[in-house]
Residue frames as qw, qx, qy, qz and C-alpha x, y, z in Angstrom:
[[0.413, -0.471, -0.307, 0.717, 63.75, 92.24, 87.55],
 [0.160, 0.968, 0.191, -0.008, 63.13, 95.97, 87.33],
 [0.748, 0.313, -0.071, 0.582, 66.43, 97.13, 85.76],
 [0.146, 0.599, -0.115, 0.779, 66.26, 100.56, 87.26],
 [0.638, -0.646, -0.394, -0.139, 64.95, 99.59, 90.70],
 [0.693, -0.361, -0.236, 0.578, 68.19, 100.02, 92.68],
 [0.281, 0.221, 0.097, 0.929, 68.99, 103.41, 91.10],
 [0.333, -0.632, -0.371, -0.593, 65.50, 104.55, 91.92],
 [0.716, -0.585, -0.352, 0.144, 65.93, 103.51, 95.54],
 [0.597, -0.092, -0.107, 0.790, 69.25, 105.25, 95.70],
 [0.113, 0.323, 0.164, 0.925, 68.04, 108.51, 94.35],
 [0.497, -0.647, -0.423, -0.395, 64.88, 108.28, 96.60],
 [0.178, -0.635, 0.464, -0.592, 67.09, 108.46, 99.63],
 [0.923, -0.281, -0.195, -0.177, 66.49, 104.88, 100.79],
 [0.406, -0.696, 0.592, -0.038, 69.02, 103.53, 103.33],
 [0.895, 0.373, -0.241, -0.031, 71.26, 101.08, 101.43],
 [0.532, -0.683, 0.500, 0.003, 73.91, 99.18, 103.44],
 [0.840, 0.479, -0.256, 0.011, 76.82, 97.55, 101.60],
 [0.707, -0.553, 0.362, 0.252, 80.33, 96.23, 101.97],
 [0.228, 0.784, -0.522, -0.248, 83.71, 96.04, 100.16],
 [0.983, 0.059, 0.162, 0.062, 85.17, 93.06, 98.34],
 [0.071, 0.869, -0.485, -0.073, 88.96, 93.12, 98.39],
 [0.670, -0.334, 0.658, 0.079, 90.03, 89.42, 98.74],
 [0.372, 0.509, -0.587, -0.508, 89.59, 88.72, 94.99],
 [0.085, -0.037, 0.996, -0.019, 88.01, 85.29, 95.59],
 [0.439, -0.208, -0.507, -0.712, 84.68, 84.25, 93.98],
 [0.533, -0.384, -0.748, 0.095, 83.73, 82.04, 96.97],
 [0.257, -0.318, -0.441, 0.799, 84.26, 84.93, 99.36],
 [0.222, 0.009, -0.223, -0.949, 82.23, 87.31, 97.10],
 [0.494, -0.285, -0.710, -0.413, 79.47, 84.65, 97.04],
 [0.432, -0.401, -0.687, 0.425, 79.45, 84.44, 100.87],
 [0.079, -0.224, -0.195, 0.952, 79.33, 88.24, 101.16],
 [0.321, -0.099, -0.465, -0.820, 76.46, 88.44, 98.57],
 [0.543, -0.371, -0.724, -0.209, 74.43, 85.99, 100.65],
 [0.330, -0.190, -0.608, 0.697, 74.98, 87.89, 103.90],
 [0.038, -0.788, -0.600, 0.131, 72.10, 90.35, 103.28],
 [0.201, -0.429, 0.094, 0.876, 73.91, 93.48, 102.09],
 [0.488, 0.751, 0.261, -0.361, 72.02, 95.78, 99.67],
 [0.621, 0.761, -0.184, 0.039, 75.15, 96.24, 97.60],
 [0.776, -0.405, 0.248, 0.414, 78.80, 95.13, 97.29],
 [0.310, 0.898, -0.284, -0.130, 81.66, 97.09, 95.69],
 [0.923, 0.034, 0.087, 0.374, 84.49, 95.04, 94.15],
 [0.179, -0.932, 0.168, 0.266, 87.58, 97.11, 94.84],
 [0.848, 0.364, 0.111, 0.369, 89.89, 97.30, 91.95],
 [0.092, 0.908, -0.235, 0.334, 91.69, 100.40, 93.29],
 [0.224, -0.684, 0.617, -0.319, 93.20, 98.96, 96.42],
 [0.858, -0.124, 0.473, -0.159, 92.33, 95.27, 96.28],
 [0.232, -0.422, 0.785, 0.390, 94.56, 92.82, 94.37],
 [0.611, 0.447, 0.612, -0.231, 91.85, 92.32, 91.71],
 [0.128, -0.198, 0.619, 0.749, 92.52, 92.02, 88.03],
 [0.503, 0.158, -0.231, -0.818, 89.85, 92.40, 85.40],
 [0.562, -0.019, -0.786, -0.257, 89.22, 88.57, 84.89],
 [0.238, -0.148, -0.799, 0.531, 89.01, 88.22, 88.70],
 [0.226, 0.153, 0.204, -0.940, 86.61, 91.12, 88.86],
 [0.563, 0.057, -0.494, -0.659, 84.35, 89.50, 86.24],
 [0.479, -0.119, -0.867, 0.073, 84.24, 86.36, 88.36],
 [0.095, -0.188, -0.627, 0.750, 83.32, 88.23, 91.52],
 [0.377, 0.151, -0.028, -0.914, 80.61, 90.25, 89.78],
 [0.564, -0.009, -0.702, -0.435, 79.13, 87.06, 88.29],
 [0.357, -0.191, -0.840, 0.360, 79.03, 85.48, 91.81],
 [0.100, 0.243, 0.440, -0.859, 77.32, 88.49, 93.33],
 [0.462, 0.105, -0.289, -0.832, 74.71, 88.61, 90.47],
 [0.409, -0.157, -0.888, -0.138, 73.51, 85.20, 91.49],
 [0.208, -0.475, -0.687, 0.508, 71.89, 86.94, 94.47],
 [0.044, 0.894, 0.429, 0.119, 69.70, 90.06, 95.00],
 [0.423, -0.708, -0.001, 0.565, 72.69, 92.12, 96.02],
 [0.474, 0.879, 0.049, -0.017, 73.58, 94.97, 93.69],
 [0.825, -0.141, 0.155, 0.524, 77.17, 94.62, 92.23],
 [0.175, 0.977, -0.111, -0.052, 79.44, 97.70, 91.77],
 [0.803, 0.119, -0.092, 0.577, 83.09, 98.18, 90.97],
 [0.212, -0.912, 0.113, 0.332, 85.32, 100.75, 92.57],
 [0.742, 0.649, -0.048, 0.161, 87.35, 101.44, 89.58],
 [0.783, -0.079, -0.092, 0.610, 91.24, 101.40, 89.53],
 [0.265, -0.249, 0.010, 0.931, 91.32, 105.03, 88.71],
 [0.315, 0.687, 0.379, -0.534, 89.24, 107.85, 87.19],
 [0.026, 0.378, -0.605, -0.700, 90.70, 107.59, 83.63],
 [0.676, 0.261, -0.212, -0.656, 88.50, 106.57, 80.69],
 [0.538, 0.219, -0.806, -0.118, 89.87, 103.01, 80.38],
 [0.050, 0.029, -0.862, 0.504, 89.37, 102.22, 83.98],
 [0.459, 0.201, 0.402, -0.766, 85.74, 103.43, 84.10],
 [0.688, 0.301, -0.323, -0.575, 84.55, 101.97, 80.74],
 [0.470, 0.208, -0.857, -0.026, 86.26, 98.61, 81.18],
 [0.123, -0.036, 0.785, -0.606, 84.84, 98.27, 84.72],
 [0.578, 0.265, 0.222, -0.739, 81.36, 98.84, 83.51],
 [0.661, 0.367, -0.516, -0.403, 81.87, 96.46, 80.61],
 [0.137, 0.276, -0.929, 0.207, 82.98, 93.79, 83.04],
 [0.445, -0.351, -0.804, -0.179, 79.40, 93.18, 84.17],
 [0.138, -0.244, -0.550, 0.787, 78.97, 95.67, 87.08],
 [0.017, 0.762, 0.608, 0.224, 75.72, 97.47, 87.43],
 [0.113, -0.988, -0.068, -0.080, 77.39, 100.48, 88.76],
 [0.672, 0.291, -0.257, 0.631, 80.73, 102.18, 89.47],
 [0.412, -0.883, -0.059, 0.218, 82.38, 104.18, 92.27],
 [0.644, 0.593, -0.075, 0.478, 85.09, 106.33, 90.78],
 [0.633, -0.550, -0.222, 0.498, 87.93, 107.52, 93.05],
 [0.419, -0.387, 0.057, 0.820, 89.57, 110.90, 93.53],
 [0.204, 0.729, 0.450, 0.473, 87.10, 113.25, 91.86],
 [0.406, -0.388, -0.256, 0.787, 88.53, 116.63, 92.78],
 [0.089, 0.312, -0.119, -0.939, 86.81, 118.99, 90.39],
 [0.637, 0.508, 0.236, -0.530, 83.87, 119.57, 88.13],
 [0.431, 0.596, -0.585, -0.341, 86.15, 118.70, 85.22],
 [0.062, -0.238, 0.965, -0.092, 86.91, 115.30, 86.75],
 [0.476, 0.273, 0.710, -0.441, 83.20, 114.62, 87.20],
 [0.605, 0.586, -0.104, -0.529, 82.37, 115.65, 83.65],
 [0.264, 0.470, -0.815, -0.210, 84.95, 113.14, 82.43],
 [0.247, 0.009, 0.928, -0.280, 83.30, 110.43, 84.55],
 [0.582, 0.495, 0.388, -0.515, 79.89, 111.17, 83.02],
 [0.470, 0.608, -0.459, -0.445, 81.45, 111.05, 79.50],
 [0.208, 0.355, -0.910, -0.055, 83.00, 107.70, 80.17],
 [0.154, 0.099, 0.938, -0.296, 80.03, 106.06, 82.01],
 [0.480, 0.534, 0.479, -0.505, 76.99, 107.27, 80.13],
 [0.473, 0.317, 0.654, 0.498, 75.89, 106.63, 76.59],
 [0.009, -0.037, -0.188, -0.981, 75.00, 109.43, 74.31],
 [0.304, 0.794, 0.033, 0.525, 73.40, 111.93, 74.42],
 [0.541, -0.841, 0.014, -0.021, 74.55, 112.27, 78.08],
 [0.541, -0.619, 0.500, 0.273, 77.99, 110.90, 77.67],
 [0.505, 0.646, -0.489, -0.296, 80.40, 109.34, 75.21],
 [0.603, -0.299, 0.736, -0.074, 80.71, 105.80, 76.56],
 [0.270, 0.299, -0.774, -0.488, 81.60, 103.32, 73.74],
 [0.860, 0.023, 0.102, -0.500, 79.05, 100.77, 72.84],
 [0.587, 0.371, -0.718, -0.046, 80.29, 97.14, 73.00],
 [0.017, -0.234, 0.887, -0.398, 80.82, 94.04, 74.96],
 [0.564, -0.280, -0.670, -0.394, 78.17, 91.50, 76.16],
 [0.386, -0.220, -0.749, 0.491, 78.60, 91.25, 79.94],
 [0.125, 0.054, 0.234, -0.963, 76.84, 94.58, 80.52],
 [0.621, -0.107, -0.360, -0.688, 73.68, 93.37, 78.80],
 [0.632, -0.150, -0.759, 0.053, 73.93, 90.04, 80.73],
 [0.175, -0.018, -0.598, 0.782, 74.24, 91.99, 83.99],
 [0.372, 0.121, 0.222, -0.893, 70.86, 93.60, 83.43],
 [0.461, 0.272, 0.838, -0.102, 69.19, 90.59, 81.71],
 [0.457, 0.766, 0.114, -0.438, 68.77, 92.49, 78.42],
 [0.789, 0.334, 0.262, 0.444, 70.00, 92.20, 74.90],
 [0.488, -0.145, 0.052, 0.859, 72.65, 94.62, 73.82],
 [0.056, 0.460, 0.371, 0.805, 70.35, 97.01, 71.93],
 [0.476, -0.758, -0.411, -0.174, 67.94, 97.27, 74.86],
 [0.647, -0.528, -0.173, 0.523, 70.91, 97.90, 77.21],
 [0.382, 0.124, 0.170, 0.900, 72.36, 100.67, 74.96],
 [0.168, -0.604, -0.417, -0.658, 68.94, 102.31, 74.99],
 [0.584, -0.715, -0.252, -0.291, 68.25, 102.02, 78.76],
 [0.766, -0.050, -0.403, 0.498, 71.64, 101.67, 80.34],
 [0.106, 0.399, -0.213, 0.885, 71.97, 105.36, 81.42],
 [0.566, -0.490, 0.010, -0.663, 68.78, 104.91, 83.59],
 [0.930, -0.269, -0.243, -0.055, 69.84, 101.55, 85.04],
 [0.748, 0.125, -0.337, 0.557, 73.54, 102.12, 85.94],
 [0.457, -0.875, -0.101, 0.123, 74.65, 103.77, 89.15],
 [0.574, 0.493, -0.156, 0.635, 77.53, 106.23, 88.96],
 [0.512, -0.840, -0.120, 0.134, 79.00, 107.42, 92.29],
 [0.524, 0.634, -0.268, 0.502, 82.06, 109.64, 92.53],
 [0.693, -0.413, -0.393, 0.441, 84.42, 109.71, 95.51],
 [0.013, -0.897, 0.117, -0.427, 85.05, 112.86, 97.42],
 [0.882, -0.325, -0.148, 0.308, 88.28, 112.20, 99.25],
 [0.525, 0.097, -0.080, 0.842, 90.21, 115.50, 99.11],
 [0.068, -0.558, -0.297, 0.772, 89.80, 119.00, 100.30],
 [0.135, 0.235, -0.433, -0.860, 89.51, 120.15, 96.71],
 [0.220, -0.287, -0.871, -0.332, 86.81, 117.56, 95.99],
 [0.168, -0.582, -0.679, 0.415, 84.82, 118.68, 99.13],
 [0.011, 0.482, 0.025, -0.876, 85.08, 122.34, 97.98],
 [0.270, 0.156, -0.562, -0.766, 83.71, 121.37, 94.48],
 [0.137, 0.183, 0.968, -0.107, 81.08, 118.97, 95.79],
 [0.375, 0.570, 0.416, -0.602, 78.12, 121.18, 95.12],
 [0.369, 0.590, -0.413, -0.587, 79.13, 121.66, 91.42],
 [0.084, 0.215, -0.954, -0.190, 79.78, 117.97, 91.09],
 [0.248, 0.287, 0.843, -0.382, 76.48, 117.02, 92.65],
 [0.427, 0.587, 0.149, -0.672, 74.58, 119.28, 90.27],
 [0.163, 0.412, -0.713, -0.542, 75.98, 117.46, 87.26],
 [0.873, 0.161, 0.076, -0.454, 73.49, 115.28, 85.34],
 [0.821, 0.302, -0.484, -0.006, 74.72, 111.68, 85.18],
 [0.191, 0.307, -0.738, 0.569, 76.27, 111.75, 88.69],
 [0.606, -0.474, -0.562, -0.303, 74.04, 109.75, 91.04],
 [0.690, -0.707, -0.153, 0.024, 75.86, 110.32, 94.29],
 [0.148, 0.769, -0.505, 0.363, 78.88, 111.59, 96.23],
 [0.928, -0.250, -0.259, 0.101, 80.77, 108.88, 98.06],
 [0.188, -0.885, 0.372, -0.207, 83.18, 109.99, 100.81],
 [0.823, 0.138, -0.451, 0.316, 86.44, 108.33, 101.30],
 [0.466, -0.877, -0.049, -0.104, 87.00, 109.29, 104.96],
 [0.787, -0.402, 0.123, 0.451, 90.55, 108.13, 105.38],
 [0.542, 0.288, 0.264, 0.744, 91.97, 109.95, 102.31],
 [0.066, -0.840, -0.231, -0.486, 89.87, 112.95, 103.09],
 [0.602, -0.784, -0.007, 0.155, 91.38, 113.13, 106.55],
 [0.725, -0.147, 0.239, 0.629, 94.84, 112.88, 105.02],
 [0.326, 0.597, 0.307, 0.666, 93.98, 115.75, 102.69],
 [0.293, -0.877, -0.122, -0.361, 93.00, 117.85, 105.66],
 [0.357, 0.474, -0.614, 0.521, 96.26, 116.81, 107.42],
 [0.583, -0.426, 0.397, -0.566, 94.36, 115.17, 110.35],
 [0.061, -0.162, 0.984, -0.030, 94.55, 111.55, 111.56],
 [0.517, -0.264, -0.660, -0.477, 91.66, 109.25, 110.70],
 [0.424, -0.385, 0.409, -0.710, 89.41, 109.50, 113.77],
 [0.218, -0.029, -0.973, 0.069, 88.80, 106.31, 115.70],
 [0.038, 0.497, 0.713, -0.493, 85.85, 107.88, 117.51],
 [0.205, 0.502, 0.551, 0.634, 83.47, 109.32, 114.98],
 [0.225, -0.860, -0.457, -0.001, 81.68, 111.51, 117.57],
 [0.475, -0.641, 0.025, 0.602, 84.94, 113.43, 118.22],
 [0.515, 0.494, 0.364, 0.598, 85.04, 115.08, 114.71],
 [0.133, -0.859, -0.165, 0.466, 86.04, 118.72, 114.70],
 [0.220, -0.532, 0.387, 0.720, 87.44, 121.40, 112.36],
 [0.433, 0.471, -0.354, -0.682, 87.28, 121.67, 108.59],
 [0.155, 0.084, -0.967, -0.185, 87.40, 117.86, 108.17],
 [0.139, 0.374, 0.826, -0.398, 84.30, 117.52, 110.28],
 [0.325, 0.546, 0.087, -0.767, 82.64, 120.34, 108.35],
 [0.335, 0.348, -0.680, -0.551, 83.33, 118.54, 105.06],
 [0.098, -0.087, -0.991, -0.012, 81.91, 115.30, 106.31],
 [0.195, 0.479, 0.638, -0.570, 78.80, 116.97, 107.66],
 [0.307, 0.525, -0.092, -0.788, 78.25, 118.96, 104.44],
 [0.060, 0.153, -0.864, -0.476, 78.28, 116.13, 101.88],
 [0.106, 0.424, 0.899, -0.033, 74.82, 114.72, 102.82],
 [0.163, 0.726, 0.289, -0.603, 73.26, 118.22, 102.74],
 [0.122, 0.524, -0.472, -0.699, 74.83, 119.00, 99.40],
 [0.047, 0.028, 0.957, 0.284, 73.80, 115.67, 97.95],
 [0.132, 0.560, 0.770, -0.277, 70.16, 116.06, 99.19],
 [0.148, 0.661, 0.054, -0.733, 69.97, 119.65, 97.78],
 [0.278, 0.445, -0.585, -0.618, 70.72, 118.31, 94.27],
 [0.882, 0.081, 0.051, -0.461, 68.54, 115.17, 94.60],
 [0.597, 0.455, -0.657, 0.073, 71.56, 112.89, 94.77],
 [0.880, -0.393, -0.265, 0.026, 72.73, 110.23, 97.23],
 [0.078, -0.811, 0.525, -0.247, 75.40, 110.54, 99.94],
 [0.961, -0.031, -0.270, 0.045, 77.70, 107.59, 100.46],
 [0.153, -0.773, 0.563, -0.249, 80.55, 106.73, 102.81],
 [0.797, 0.048, -0.596, 0.085, 82.64, 103.77, 103.87],
 [0.506, -0.716, 0.264, -0.401, 82.55, 103.30, 107.65],
 [0.048, 0.451, -0.864, 0.219, 84.90, 101.13, 109.81],
 [0.087, -0.164, -0.961, 0.204, 82.06, 99.11, 111.37],
 [0.185, -0.629, -0.716, -0.241, 78.33, 99.06, 112.14],
 [0.335, -0.691, -0.374, 0.520, 78.71, 101.56, 114.95],
 [0.170, -0.362, 0.248, 0.883, 80.36, 104.13, 112.74],
 [0.004, -0.265, -0.731, -0.629, 77.87, 103.36, 110.00],
 [0.190, -0.727, -0.654, 0.085, 74.94, 104.09, 112.32],
 [0.220, -0.653, -0.075, 0.721, 76.63, 107.51, 113.15],
 [0.125, -0.089, 0.528, 0.835, 76.89, 108.17, 109.35],
 [0.086, -0.531, -0.776, -0.331, 73.16, 107.39, 108.92],
 [0.232, -0.766, -0.459, 0.385, 72.40, 109.91, 111.60],
 [0.207, -0.524, 0.147, 0.813, 74.40, 112.50, 109.74],
 [0.558, 0.611, 0.040, -0.560, 72.34, 111.99, 106.62],
 [0.073, 0.388, -0.852, -0.344, 74.43, 109.38, 104.71],
 [0.822, 0.098, 0.199, -0.524, 72.17, 106.80, 103.02],
 [0.865, 0.402, -0.300, 0.012, 74.56, 104.70, 100.94],
 [0.327, -0.761, 0.522, -0.207, 76.85, 103.30, 103.65],
 [0.768, 0.255, -0.579, 0.099, 79.48, 100.60, 103.50],
 [0.610, -0.685, 0.248, -0.312, 80.04, 98.97, 106.94],
 [0.827, -0.298, 0.463, 0.117, 82.51, 96.11, 106.26],
 [0.380, 0.667, -0.600, -0.225, 85.44, 94.89, 104.17],
 [0.966, 0.035, -0.232, -0.110, 85.74, 91.10, 103.44],
 [0.617, 0.385, -0.511, 0.459, 89.39, 91.12, 104.25],
 [0.149, -0.446, 0.472, -0.746, 88.93, 92.94, 107.54],
 [0.826, -0.238, 0.040, -0.509, 86.09, 90.53, 108.48],
 [0.934, 0.114, -0.329, 0.080, 88.28, 87.55, 107.93],
 [0.401, 0.420, -0.528, 0.620, 91.21, 89.06, 109.89],
 [0.409, -0.428, 0.315, -0.742, 88.92, 90.02, 112.77],
 [0.924, -0.158, -0.069, -0.341, 87.28, 86.57, 112.86],
 [0.820, 0.246, -0.447, 0.260, 90.68, 84.83, 112.78],
 [0.173, 0.437, -0.513, 0.718, 92.11, 86.93, 115.56],
 [0.596, -0.379, 0.217, -0.674, 89.02, 86.61, 117.70],
 [0.963, -0.091, -0.180, -0.178, 88.84, 82.81, 117.48],
 [0.659, 0.312, -0.510, 0.457, 92.63, 82.47, 118.10],
 [0.081, -0.468, 0.419, -0.773, 92.40, 84.78, 121.14],
 [0.788, -0.338, -0.014, -0.515, 89.50, 82.75, 122.54],
 [0.944, -0.065, -0.304, 0.115, 92.06, 79.86, 123.12],
 [0.260, 0.535, -0.492, 0.636, 94.72, 82.06, 124.93],
 [0.533, -0.380, -0.681, 0.329, 94.97, 81.02, 128.56]]
């Protein structure tokens, strides 16, 4: 495989559709990875997923062409470095509210001279089909690093964050961002208005101006299509737990009199 192929596609602005893995089950991850998504994010922040479980999910995803990422438990050094060492090919780091936050992510996720990530582990090399020395030389070019913009402060700092070398894209957390602006999460995406709407609309422009990707997690395919229209290119449209819940309710309701 071309180890940097996905990152090149991301930075070139290709449309990349993905989903969230929260169930913490290898079989479920394997099913999701065979469903045709471009990428899957193992959610260690809100999903009940420990590090050993995350490693199992990532290994299952890597049996397919789907690109495996981890949404890290937090933005601290241990969370970011351990997630990448677990065999992920990229990370989505939550709650990046300032340029200082973003600089810390670069330090933790990139090897020298760009960052200060510690060299070690073997799963990272396995994830890219490389020996460790080759990975340490090329990992900065192969690994995707997205930072989440999910507060008003993060939105205000988005341009400075996007300009930072080592950050590949801005990923909007629309629910937390709505909370930061003290507005309810909108059920109808076309009804956006006010400062929250302005922030949602600005992120793709800001990312594009700096040669970076704009990502977002949508509720469903309809909302995902609206996000594509707004300029987002790295779009999550499903969560495994929600898909299971929806399917279970739908089939049960089909038998109601």
